[in-house]
Backbone atoms as SQL, in Angstrom:
CREATE TABLE atoms (id INTEGER PRIMARY KEY, chain TEXT, resi INTEGER, resn TEXT, atom TEXT, x REAL, y REAL, z REAL);
INSERT INTO atoms VALUES
  (1, 'A', 1, 'MET', 'N', 45.043, 128.406, 135.705),
  (2, 'A', 1, 'MET', 'CA', 45.756, 128.283, 136.988),
  (3, 'A', 1, 'MET', 'C', 47.092, 129.061, 136.998),
  (4, 'A', 2, 'GLY', 'N', 47.497, 129.642, 135.903),
  (5, 'A', 2, 'GLY', 'CA', 48.731, 130.387, 135.795),
  (6, 'A', 2, 'GLY', 'C', 49.952, 129.512, 135.726),
  (7, 'A', 3, 'VAL', 'N', 49.842, 128.390, 135.130),
  (8, 'A', 3, 'VAL', 'CA', 50.967, 127.450, 134.957),
  (9, 'A', 3, 'VAL', 'C', 51.803, 127.882, 133.739),
  (10, 'A', 4, 'ALA', 'N', 53.094, 128.035, 133.903),
  (11, 'A', 4, 'ALA', 'CA', 54.019, 128.284, 132.836),
  (12, 'A', 4, 'ALA', 'C', 54.872, 127.050, 132.659),
  (13, 'A', 5, 'CYS', 'N', 54.900, 126.565, 131.482),
  (14, 'A', 5, 'CYS', 'CA', 55.677, 125.345, 131.186),
  (15, 'A', 5, 'CYS', 'C', 56.955, 125.649, 130.496),
  (16, 'A', 6, 'ARG', 'N', 58.045, 125.106, 130.933),
  (17, 'A', 6, 'ARG', 'CA', 59.365, 125.248, 130.286),
  (18, 'A', 6, 'ARG', 'C', 59.849, 123.861, 129.928),
  (19, 'A', 7, 'MET', 'N', 60.444, 123.772, 128.719),
  (20, 'A', 7, 'MET', 'CA', 60.887, 122.487, 128.214),
  (21, 'A', 7, 'MET', 'C', 62.388, 122.603, 127.901),
  (22, 'A', 8, 'ALA', 'N', 63.078, 121.531, 128.331),
  (23, 'A', 8, 'ALA', 'CA', 64.514, 121.486, 128.049),
  (24, 'A', 8, 'ALA', 'C', 64.774, 120.154, 127.322),
  (25, 'A', 9, 'ARG', 'N', 65.582, 120.247, 126.256),
  (26, 'A', 9, 'ARG', 'CA', 65.808, 119.001, 125.453),
  (27, 'A', 9, 'ARG', 'C', 67.136, 118.310, 125.845),
  (28, 'A', 10, 'THR', 'N', 67.920, 118.951, 126.708),
  (29, 'A', 10, 'THR', 'CA', 69.192, 118.385, 127.153),
  (30, 'A', 10, 'THR', 'C', 69.335, 118.668, 128.644),
  (31, 'A', 11, 'ALA', 'N', 70.273, 117.938, 129.291),
  (32, 'A', 11, 'ALA', 'CA', 70.553, 118.219, 130.681),
  (33, 'A', 11, 'ALA', 'C', 71.160, 119.636, 130.869),
  (34, 'A', 12, 'ARG', 'N', 71.948, 120.078, 129.906),
  (35, 'A', 12, 'ARG', 'CA', 72.519, 121.446, 130.001),
  (36, 'A', 12, 'ARG', 'C', 71.407, 122.491, 129.955),
  (37, 'A', 13, 'GLU', 'N', 70.463, 122.325, 129.051),
  (38, 'A', 13, 'GLU', 'CA', 69.286, 123.191, 128.982),
  (39, 'A', 13, 'GLU', 'C', 68.521, 123.182, 130.312),
  (40, 'A', 14, 'SER', 'N', 68.366, 121.960, 130.858),
  (41, 'A', 14, 'SER', 'CA', 67.634, 121.821, 132.141),
  (42, 'A', 14, 'SER', 'C', 68.359, 122.605, 133.255),
  (43, 'A', 15, 'THR', 'N', 69.652, 122.542, 133.259),
  (44, 'A', 15, 'THR', 'CA', 70.401, 123.280, 134.283),
  (45, 'A', 15, 'THR', 'C', 70.159, 124.769, 134.121),
  (46, 'A', 16, 'ASN', 'N', 70.144, 125.257, 132.945),
  (47, 'A', 16, 'ASN', 'CA', 69.851, 126.743, 132.688),
  (48, 'A', 16, 'ASN', 'C', 68.461, 127.092, 133.153),
  (49, 'A', 17, 'VAL', 'N', 67.471, 126.259, 132.844),
  (50, 'A', 17, 'VAL', 'CA', 66.113, 126.580, 133.270),
  (51, 'A', 17, 'VAL', 'C', 66.013, 126.563, 134.796),
  (52, 'A', 18, 'ILE', 'N', 66.634, 125.538, 135.425),
  (53, 'A', 18, 'ILE', 'CA', 66.580, 125.444, 136.875),
  (54, 'A', 18, 'ILE', 'C', 67.235, 126.652, 137.554),
  (55, 'A', 19, 'GLN', 'N', 68.308, 127.135, 136.965),
  (56, 'A', 19, 'GLN', 'CA', 69.008, 128.283, 137.545),
  (57, 'A', 19, 'GLN', 'C', 68.277, 129.592, 137.341),
  (58, 'A', 20, 'GLN', 'N', 67.453, 129.665, 136.266),
  (59, 'A', 20, 'GLN', 'CA', 66.788, 130.957, 135.890),
  (60, 'A', 20, 'GLN', 'C', 65.343, 131.040, 136.332),
  (61, 'A', 21, 'GLU', 'N', 64.698, 129.935, 136.566),
  (62, 'A', 21, 'GLU', 'CA', 63.258, 129.937, 136.823),
  (63, 'A', 21, 'GLU', 'C', 62.962, 129.270, 138.175),
  (64, 'A', 22, 'ARG', 'N', 61.824, 129.614, 138.763),
  (65, 'A', 22, 'ARG', 'CA', 61.370, 128.954, 139.926),
  (66, 'A', 22, 'ARG', 'C', 60.575, 127.744, 139.459),
  (67, 'A', 23, 'ILE', 'N', 60.984, 126.561, 139.940),
  (68, 'A', 23, 'ILE', 'CA', 60.390, 125.307, 139.468),
  (69, 'A', 23, 'ILE', 'C', 59.487, 124.755, 140.619),
  (70, 'A', 24, 'HIS', 'N', 58.215, 124.512, 140.264),
  (71, 'A', 24, 'HIS', 'CA', 57.311, 123.886, 141.305),
  (72, 'A', 24, 'HIS', 'C', 57.195, 122.393, 141.021),
  (73, 'A', 25, 'ILE', 'N', 57.098, 121.959, 139.814),
  (74, 'A', 25, 'ILE', 'CA', 57.019, 120.568, 139.423),
  (75, 'A', 25, 'ILE', 'C', 57.930, 120.325, 138.232),
  (76, 'A', 26, 'ALA', 'N', 58.710, 119.262, 138.263),
  (77, 'A', 26, 'ALA', 'CA', 59.620, 118.898, 137.194),
  (78, 'A', 26, 'ALA', 'C', 59.284, 117.500, 136.755),
  (79, 'A', 27, 'VAL', 'N', 59.135, 117.334, 135.408),
  (80, 'A', 27, 'VAL', 'CA', 58.960, 116.044, 134.780),
  (81, 'A', 27, 'VAL', 'C', 60.323, 115.728, 134.090),
  (82, 'A', 28, 'VAL', 'N', 60.970, 114.696, 134.606),
  (83, 'A', 28, 'VAL', 'CA', 62.340, 114.408, 134.145),
  (84, 'A', 28, 'VAL', 'C', 62.380, 113.041, 133.418),
  (85, 'A', 29, 'ASP', 'N', 62.771, 113.059, 132.156),
  (86, 'A', 29, 'ASP', 'CA', 62.998, 111.856, 131.406),
  (87, 'A', 29, 'ASP', 'C', 64.431, 111.369, 131.703),
  (88, 'A', 30, 'LEU', 'N', 64.605, 110.176, 132.211),
  (89, 'A', 30, 'LEU', 'CA', 65.951, 109.733, 132.564),
  (90, 'A', 30, 'LEU', 'C', 66.851, 109.553, 131.370),
  (91, 'A', 31, 'THR', 'N', 66.305, 109.510, 130.171),
  (92, 'A', 31, 'THR', 'CA', 67.130, 109.308, 128.997),
  (93, 'A', 31, 'THR', 'C', 67.483, 110.634, 128.314),
  (94, 'A', 32, 'ILE', 'N', 67.245, 111.770, 128.974),
  (95, 'A', 32, 'ILE', 'CA', 67.670, 113.072, 128.408),
  (96, 'A', 32, 'ILE', 'C', 69.157, 113.101, 128.163),
  (97, 'A', 33, 'PRO', 'N', 69.601, 113.526, 127.015),
  (98, 'A', 33, 'PRO', 'CA', 71.029, 113.597, 126.739),
  (99, 'A', 33, 'PRO', 'C', 71.694, 114.766, 127.478),
  (100, 'A', 34, 'MET', 'N', 73.039, 114.666, 127.661),
  (101, 'A', 34, 'MET', 'CA', 73.776, 115.761, 128.335),
  (102, 'A', 34, 'MET', 'C', 73.665, 117.055, 127.507),
  (103, 'A', 35, 'ASP', 'N', 73.939, 116.953, 126.213),
  (104, 'A', 35, 'ASP', 'CA', 73.783, 118.077, 125.328),
  (105, 'A', 35, 'ASP', 'C', 73.645, 117.525, 123.894),
  (106, 'A', 36, 'ASN', 'N', 73.612, 118.390, 122.924),
  (107, 'A', 36, 'ASN', 'CA', 73.403, 117.940, 121.571),
  (108, 'A', 36, 'ASN', 'C', 74.576, 117.112, 121.006),
  (109, 'A', 37, 'GLU', 'N', 75.726, 117.251, 121.579),
  (110, 'A', 37, 'GLU', 'CA', 76.911, 116.517, 121.098),
  (111, 'A', 37, 'GLU', 'C', 77.134, 115.196, 121.856),
  (112, 'A', 38, 'HIS', 'N', 76.764, 115.162, 123.111),
  (113, 'A', 38, 'HIS', 'CA', 76.980, 113.970, 123.986),
  (114, 'A', 38, 'HIS', 'C', 75.619, 113.380, 124.285),
  (115, 'A', 39, 'GLN', 'N', 75.321, 112.237, 123.684),
  (116, 'A', 39, 'GLN', 'CA', 74.031, 111.679, 123.847),
  (117, 'A', 39, 'GLN', 'C', 73.874, 110.710, 125.062),
  (118, 'A', 40, 'ASP', 'N', 74.873, 110.743, 125.911),
  (119, 'A', 40, 'ASP', 'CA', 74.814, 109.907, 127.111),
  (120, 'A', 40, 'ASP', 'C', 73.593, 110.332, 127.990),
  (121, 'A', 41, 'CYS', 'N', 72.904, 109.392, 128.547),
  (122, 'A', 41, 'CYS', 'CA', 71.729, 109.687, 129.378),
  (123, 'A', 41, 'CYS', 'C', 72.135, 110.428, 130.609),
  (124, 'A', 42, 'SER', 'N', 71.475, 111.549, 130.898),
  (125, 'A', 42, 'SER', 'CA', 71.838, 112.381, 132.046),
  (126, 'A', 42, 'SER', 'C', 70.700, 112.732, 132.993),
  (127, 'A', 43, 'GLY', 'N', 69.624, 111.979, 132.873),
  (128, 'A', 43, 'GLY', 'CA', 68.459, 112.253, 133.719),
  (129, 'A', 43, 'GLY', 'C', 68.775, 112.199, 135.191),
  (130, 'A', 44, 'HIS', 'N', 69.620, 111.272, 135.574),
  (131, 'A', 44, 'HIS', 'CA', 69.935, 111.154, 137.013),
  (132, 'A', 44, 'HIS', 'C', 70.681, 112.358, 137.516),
  (133, 'A', 45, 'ARG', 'N', 71.504, 112.962, 136.656),
  (134, 'A', 45, 'ARG', 'CA', 72.202, 114.200, 137.043),
  (135, 'A', 45, 'ARG', 'C', 71.192, 115.341, 137.270),
  (136, 'A', 46, 'VAL', 'N', 70.158, 115.439, 136.377),
  (137, 'A', 46, 'VAL', 'CA', 69.116, 116.407, 136.535),
  (138, 'A', 46, 'VAL', 'C', 68.381, 116.208, 137.855),
  (139, 'A', 47, 'LEU', 'N', 68.060, 114.941, 138.178),
  (140, 'A', 47, 'LEU', 'CA', 67.401, 114.627, 139.436),
  (141, 'A', 47, 'LEU', 'C', 68.223, 115.086, 140.644),
  (142, 'A', 48, 'GLN', 'N', 69.548, 114.829, 140.590),
  (143, 'A', 48, 'GLN', 'CA', 70.400, 115.237, 141.733),
  (144, 'A', 48, 'GLN', 'C', 70.423, 116.747, 141.835),
  (145, 'A', 49, 'LEU', 'N', 70.508, 117.456, 140.739),
  (146, 'A', 49, 'LEU', 'CA', 70.504, 118.923, 140.745),
  (147, 'A', 49, 'LEU', 'C', 69.224, 119.436, 141.377),
  (148, 'A', 50, 'LEU', 'N', 68.059, 118.880, 140.978),
  (149, 'A', 50, 'LEU', 'CA', 66.822, 119.268, 141.553),
  (150, 'A', 50, 'LEU', 'C', 66.710, 119.021, 143.052),
  (151, 'A', 51, 'ARG', 'N', 67.223, 117.867, 143.451),
  (152, 'A', 51, 'ARG', 'CA', 67.164, 117.455, 144.890),
  (153, 'A', 51, 'ARG', 'C', 67.983, 118.409, 145.753),
  (154, 'A', 52, 'ARG', 'N', 69.072, 118.929, 145.188),
  (155, 'A', 52, 'ARG', 'CA', 69.964, 119.804, 145.941),
  (156, 'A', 52, 'ARG', 'C', 69.561, 121.251, 146.042),
  (157, 'A', 53, 'MET', 'N', 68.438, 121.545, 145.344),
  (158, 'A', 53, 'MET', 'CA', 67.952, 122.939, 145.423),
  (159, 'A', 53, 'MET', 'C', 67.473, 123.290, 146.803),
  (160, 'A', 54, 'GLU', 'N', 67.489, 124.583, 147.108),
  (161, 'A', 54, 'GLU', 'CA', 66.985, 125.052, 148.444),
  (162, 'A', 54, 'GLU', 'C', 65.546, 124.616, 148.687),
  (163, 'A', 55, 'CYS', 'N', 64.700, 124.726, 147.692),
  (164, 'A', 55, 'CYS', 'CA', 63.340, 124.220, 147.755),
  (165, 'A', 55, 'CYS', 'C', 63.130, 123.249, 146.578),
  (166, 'A', 56, 'PRO', 'N', 63.437, 121.969, 146.783),
  (167, 'A', 56, 'PRO', 'CA', 63.365, 121.051, 145.682),
  (168, 'A', 56, 'PRO', 'C', 61.887, 120.962, 145.157),
  (169, 'A', 57, 'PRO', 'N', 61.718, 120.881, 143.838),
  (170, 'A', 57, 'PRO', 'CA', 60.377, 120.784, 143.299),
  (171, 'A', 57, 'PRO', 'C', 59.822, 119.355, 143.398),
  (172, 'A', 58, 'ILE', 'N', 58.560, 119.196, 143.221),
  (173, 'A', 58, 'ILE', 'CA', 57.969, 117.930, 143.050),
  (174, 'A', 58, 'ILE', 'C', 58.500, 117.349, 141.760),
  (175, 'A', 59, 'THR', 'N', 58.944, 116.137, 141.763),
  (176, 'A', 59, 'THR', 'CA', 59.611, 115.540, 140.569),
  (177, 'A', 59, 'THR', 'C', 58.852, 114.254, 140.151),
  (178, 'A', 60, 'VAL', 'N', 58.509, 114.229, 138.835),
  (179, 'A', 60, 'VAL', 'CA', 57.916, 113.069, 138.225),
  (180, 'A', 60, 'VAL', 'C', 58.994, 112.511, 137.306),
  (181, 'A', 61, 'VAL', 'N', 59.311, 111.261, 137.451),
  (182, 'A', 61, 'VAL', 'CA', 60.381, 110.589, 136.664),
  (183, 'A', 61, 'VAL', 'C', 59.722, 109.755, 135.581),
  (184, 'A', 62, 'VAL', 'N', 60.207, 109.868, 134.361),
  (185, 'A', 62, 'VAL', 'CA', 59.803, 109.024, 133.222),
  (186, 'A', 62, 'VAL', 'C', 61.017, 108.215, 132.820),
  (187, 'A', 63, 'ARG', 'N', 60.904, 106.913, 132.787),
  (188, 'A', 63, 'ARG', 'CA', 62.059, 106.092, 132.454),
  (189, 'A', 63, 'ARG', 'C', 61.699, 105.083, 131.367),
  (190, 'A', 64, 'PRO', 'N', 62.717, 104.503, 130.731),
  (191, 'A', 64, 'PRO', 'CA', 62.465, 103.491, 129.728),
  (192, 'A', 64, 'PRO', 'C', 61.796, 102.268, 130.413),
  (193, 'A', 65, 'ARG', 'N', 61.056, 101.531, 129.646),
  (194, 'A', 65, 'ARG', 'CA', 60.466, 100.281, 130.162),
  (195, 'A', 65, 'ARG', 'C', 61.588, 99.409, 130.700),
  (196, 'A', 66, 'GLN', 'N', 61.365, 98.796, 131.842),
  (197, 'A', 66, 'GLN', 'CA', 62.372, 97.988, 132.487),
  (198, 'A', 66, 'GLN', 'C', 62.257, 96.576, 132.029),
  (199, 'A', 67, 'SER', 'N', 63.415, 95.883, 131.886),
  (200, 'A', 67, 'SER', 'CA', 63.453, 94.564, 131.316),
  (201, 'A', 67, 'SER', 'C', 63.008, 93.440, 132.257),
  (202, 'A', 68, 'CYS', 'N', 63.138, 93.657, 133.540),
  (203, 'A', 68, 'CYS', 'CA', 62.718, 92.626, 134.530),
  (204, 'A', 68, 'CYS', 'C', 62.231, 93.299, 135.795),
  (205, 'A', 69, 'ALA', 'N', 61.578, 92.541, 136.644),
  (206, 'A', 69, 'ALA', 'CA', 61.027, 93.066, 137.881),
  (207, 'A', 69, 'ALA', 'C', 62.079, 93.573, 138.837),
  (208, 'A', 70, 'ALA', 'N', 63.202, 92.881, 138.924),
  (209, 'A', 70, 'ALA', 'CA', 64.291, 93.271, 139.850),
  (210, 'A', 70, 'ALA', 'C', 64.884, 94.613, 139.377),
  (211, 'A', 71, 'GLU', 'N', 65.115, 94.765, 138.073),
  (212, 'A', 71, 'GLU', 'CA', 65.611, 96.029, 137.536),
  (213, 'A', 71, 'GLU', 'C', 64.626, 97.156, 137.761),
  (214, 'A', 72, 'SER', 'N', 63.333, 96.875, 137.600),
  (215, 'A', 72, 'SER', 'CA', 62.314, 97.863, 137.842),
  (216, 'A', 72, 'SER', 'C', 62.297, 98.348, 139.302),
  (217, 'A', 73, 'ALA', 'N', 62.402, 97.371, 140.204),
  (218, 'A', 73, 'ALA', 'CA', 62.390, 97.713, 141.657),
  (219, 'A', 73, 'ALA', 'C', 63.600, 98.496, 142.022),
  (220, 'A', 74, 'ARG', 'N', 64.780, 98.151, 141.511),
  (221, 'A', 74, 'ARG', 'CA', 66.029, 98.885, 141.777),
  (222, 'A', 74, 'ARG', 'C', 65.916, 100.341, 141.300),
  (223, 'A', 75, 'GLY', 'N', 65.424, 100.480, 140.053),
  (224, 'A', 75, 'GLY', 'CA', 65.280, 101.787, 139.431),
  (225, 'A', 75, 'GLY', 'C', 64.277, 102.670, 140.192),
  (226, 'A', 76, 'LEU', 'N', 63.198, 102.028, 140.671),
  (227, 'A', 76, 'LEU', 'CA', 62.170, 102.741, 141.472),
  (228, 'A', 76, 'LEU', 'C', 62.758, 103.226, 142.743),
  (229, 'A', 77, 'GLN', 'N', 63.493, 102.369, 143.449),
  (230, 'A', 77, 'GLN', 'CA', 64.088, 102.758, 144.692),
  (231, 'A', 77, 'GLN', 'C', 65.094, 103.903, 144.490),
  (232, 'A', 78, 'GLU', 'N', 65.900, 103.792, 143.475),
  (233, 'A', 78, 'GLU', 'CA', 66.877, 104.894, 143.179),
  (234, 'A', 78, 'GLU', 'C', 66.188, 106.218, 142.924),
  (235, 'A', 79, 'ALA', 'N', 65.100, 106.190, 142.134),
  (236, 'A', 79, 'ALA', 'CA', 64.388, 107.444, 141.816),
  (237, 'A', 79, 'ALA', 'C', 63.716, 107.980, 143.042),
  (238, 'A', 80, 'LEU', 'N', 63.192, 107.142, 143.923),
  (239, 'A', 80, 'LEU', 'CA', 62.578, 107.583, 145.176),
  (240, 'A', 80, 'LEU', 'C', 63.616, 108.193, 146.129),
  (241, 'A', 81, 'ARG', 'N', 64.789, 107.609, 146.162),
  (242, 'A', 81, 'ARG', 'CA', 65.902, 108.173, 146.932),
  (243, 'A', 81, 'ARG', 'C', 66.262, 109.548, 146.494),
  (244, 'A', 82, 'GLU', 'N', 66.131, 109.797, 145.149),
  (245, 'A', 82, 'GLU', 'CA', 66.467, 111.085, 144.570),
  (246, 'A', 82, 'GLU', 'C', 65.302, 112.046, 144.738),
  (247, 'A', 83, 'GLY', 'N', 64.269, 111.665, 145.419),
  (248, 'A', 83, 'GLY', 'CA', 63.184, 112.566, 145.765),
  (249, 'A', 83, 'GLY', 'C', 61.986, 112.532, 144.823),
  (250, 'A', 84, 'ALA', 'N', 61.877, 111.529, 143.957),
  (251, 'A', 84, 'ALA', 'CA', 60.778, 111.465, 143.000),
  (252, 'A', 84, 'ALA', 'C', 59.424, 111.359, 143.703),
  (253, 'A', 85, 'PHE', 'N', 58.420, 112.069, 143.206),
  (254, 'A', 85, 'PHE', 'CA', 57.044, 111.987, 143.703),
  (255, 'A', 85, 'PHE', 'C', 56.384, 110.756, 143.065),
  (256, 'A', 86, 'ALA', 'N', 56.713, 110.555, 141.749),
  (257, 'A', 86, 'ALA', 'CA', 56.143, 109.415, 141.001),
  (258, 'A', 86, 'ALA', 'C', 57.126, 108.965, 139.959),
  (259, 'A', 87, 'VAL', 'N', 57.038, 107.677, 139.604),
  (260, 'A', 87, 'VAL', 'CA', 57.909, 107.164, 138.576),
  (261, 'A', 87, 'VAL', 'C', 56.978, 106.349, 137.578),
  (262, 'A', 88, 'HIS', 'N', 57.173, 106.676, 136.281),
  (263, 'A', 88, 'HIS', 'CA', 56.358, 106.075, 135.284),
  (264, 'A', 88, 'HIS', 'C', 57.255, 105.538, 134.187),
  (265, 'A', 89, 'ASP', 'N', 56.882, 104.334, 133.682),
  (266, 'A', 89, 'ASP', 'CA', 57.630, 103.730, 132.532),
  (267, 'A', 89, 'ASP', 'C', 57.026, 104.201, 131.223),
  (268, 'A', 90, 'ARG', 'N', 57.883, 104.319, 130.223),
  (269, 'A', 90, 'ARG', 'CA', 57.409, 104.698, 128.898),
  (270, 'A', 90, 'ARG', 'C', 56.839, 103.399, 128.251),
  (271, 'A', 91, 'PRO', 'N', 55.859, 103.513, 127.402),
  (272, 'A', 91, 'PRO', 'CA', 55.279, 104.693, 126.927),
  (273, 'A', 91, 'PRO', 'C', 54.326, 105.296, 127.951),
  (274, 'A', 92, 'LEU', 'N', 54.365, 106.599, 128.131),
  (275, 'A', 92, 'LEU', 'CA', 53.530, 107.231, 129.142),
  (276, 'A', 92, 'LEU', 'C', 52.442, 108.025, 128.396),
  (277, 'A', 93, 'GLY', 'N', 51.240, 107.666, 128.700),
  (278, 'A', 93, 'GLY', 'CA', 50.098, 108.396, 128.071),
  (279, 'A', 93, 'GLY', 'C', 49.831, 109.748, 128.761),
  (280, 'A', 94, 'VAL', 'N', 49.307, 110.673, 128.009),
  (281, 'A', 94, 'VAL', 'CA', 49.021, 111.993, 128.482),
  (282, 'A', 94, 'VAL', 'C', 48.078, 111.950, 129.680),
  (283, 'A', 95, 'GLU', 'N', 47.074, 111.067, 129.630),
  (284, 'A', 95, 'GLU', 'CA', 46.100, 110.995, 130.693),
  (285, 'A', 95, 'GLU', 'C', 46.723, 110.632, 132.017),
  (286, 'A', 96, 'LEU', 'N', 47.649, 109.648, 132.035),
  (287, 'A', 96, 'LEU', 'CA', 48.323, 109.265, 133.246),
  (288, 'A', 96, 'LEU', 'C', 49.234, 110.376, 133.766),
  (289, 'A', 97, 'LEU', 'N', 49.935, 111.091, 132.891),
  (290, 'A', 97, 'LEU', 'CA', 50.746, 112.219, 133.321),
  (291, 'A', 97, 'LEU', 'C', 49.878, 113.296, 133.930),
  (292, 'A', 98, 'LEU', 'N', 48.739, 113.625, 133.286),
  (293, 'A', 98, 'LEU', 'CA', 47.880, 114.675, 133.861),
  (294, 'A', 98, 'LEU', 'C', 47.309, 114.232, 135.251),
  (295, 'A', 99, 'GLN', 'N', 46.944, 112.983, 135.349),
  (296, 'A', 99, 'GLN', 'CA', 46.476, 112.478, 136.641),
  (297, 'A', 99, 'GLN', 'C', 47.572, 112.623, 137.738),
  (298, 'A', 100, 'THR', 'N', 48.820, 112.299, 137.370),
  (299, 'A', 100, 'THR', 'CA', 49.914, 112.403, 138.322),
  (300, 'A', 100, 'THR', 'C', 50.146, 113.843, 138.707),
  (301, 'A', 101, 'LEU', 'N', 50.091, 114.776, 137.730),
  (302, 'A', 101, 'LEU', 'CA', 50.293, 116.191, 138.061),
  (303, 'A', 101, 'LEU', 'C', 49.095, 116.699, 138.910),
  (304, 'A', 102, 'GLN', 'N', 47.932, 116.263, 138.676),
  (305, 'A', 102, 'GLN', 'CA', 46.773, 116.636, 139.450),
  (306, 'A', 102, 'GLN', 'C', 46.954, 116.179, 140.908),
  (307, 'A', 103, 'ARG', 'N', 47.410, 114.905, 141.121),
  (308, 'A', 103, 'ARG', 'CA', 47.669, 114.391, 142.424),
  (309, 'A', 103, 'ARG', 'C', 48.737, 115.235, 143.140),
  (310, 'A', 104, 'ALA', 'N', 49.799, 115.557, 142.450),
  (311, 'A', 104, 'ALA', 'CA', 50.871, 116.384, 143.013),
  (312, 'A', 104, 'ALA', 'C', 50.381, 117.746, 143.483),
  (313, 'A', 105, 'ILE', 'N', 49.548, 118.368, 142.625),
  (314, 'A', 105, 'ILE', 'CA', 49.027, 119.699, 142.961),
  (315, 'A', 105, 'ILE', 'C', 48.114, 119.570, 144.148),
  (316, 'A', 106, 'GLN', 'N', 47.310, 118.525, 144.205),
  (317, 'A', 106, 'GLN', 'CA', 46.368, 118.321, 145.317),
  (318, 'A', 106, 'GLN', 'C', 47.129, 118.084, 146.604),
  (319, 'A', 107, 'ARG', 'N', 48.141, 117.251, 146.580),
  (320, 'A', 107, 'ARG', 'CA', 48.869, 116.869, 147.761),
  (321, 'A', 107, 'ARG', 'C', 49.774, 117.986, 148.298),
  (322, 'A', 108, 'HIS', 'N', 50.465, 118.678, 147.412),
  (323, 'A', 108, 'HIS', 'CA', 51.463, 119.633, 147.819),
  (324, 'A', 108, 'HIS', 'C', 51.000, 121.074, 147.837),
  (325, 'A', 109, 'PHE', 'N', 49.974, 121.403, 147.063),
  (326, 'A', 109, 'PHE', 'CA', 49.537, 122.790, 146.912),
  (327, 'A', 109, 'PHE', 'C', 48.021, 122.912, 147.278),
  (328, 'A', 110, 'SER', 'N', 47.448, 121.961, 147.988),
  (329, 'A', 110, 'SER', 'CA', 46.037, 122.019, 148.384),
  (330, 'A', 110, 'SER', 'C', 45.108, 122.252, 147.190),
  (331, 'A', 111, 'GLY', 'N', 45.464, 121.719, 146.064),
  (332, 'A', 111, 'GLY', 'CA', 44.564, 121.774, 144.889),
  (333, 'A', 111, 'GLY', 'C', 44.669, 123.054, 144.089),
  (334, 'A', 112, 'GLY', 'N', 45.457, 124.013, 144.535),
  (335, 'A', 112, 'GLY', 'CA', 45.633, 125.271, 143.763),
  (336, 'A', 112, 'GLY', 'C', 47.096, 125.493, 143.427),
  (337, 'A', 113, 'TRP', 'N', 47.337, 126.226, 142.375),
  (338, 'A', 113, 'TRP', 'CA', 48.712, 126.505, 141.938),
  (339, 'A', 113, 'TRP', 'C', 49.318, 127.566, 142.831),
  (340, 'A', 114, 'PRO', 'N', 50.604, 127.413, 143.267),
  (341, 'A', 114, 'PRO', 'CA', 51.219, 128.377, 144.158),
  (342, 'A', 114, 'PRO', 'C', 51.413, 129.711, 143.488),
  (343, 'A', 115, 'ALA', 'N', 51.389, 130.779, 144.250),
  (344, 'A', 115, 'ALA', 'CA', 51.666, 132.097, 143.719),
  (345, 'A', 115, 'ALA', 'C', 53.149, 132.203, 143.454),
  (346, 'A', 116, 'ARG', 'N', 53.493, 132.970, 142.448),
  (347, 'A', 116, 'ARG', 'CA', 54.915, 133.172, 142.083),
  (348, 'A', 116, 'ARG', 'C', 55.548, 133.855, 143.242);
């Protein structure tokens, strides 16, 4: 399909990838650290950056398992407000992630990968 995957291990790396590459689908782990020195979770900052792009990509959010139903609902609402296509709790199996990506491609790109 011509898919090129880019991986960022920190929010700073994510920012660089977002500024240098055209992003069609982003999988964002909410627990991504700001950088190698500051381990604070910065996934929400990455989501906001993606949402503010001229053409925001489809975004799949991966978050830590939630401790209660109310916390889960609040977190889901917040991620959806930030433009998430889907929200999954960890541990996330590969099969579920692939199914989510397949749904996103089907819904947003008519089943085929967009041309560069």
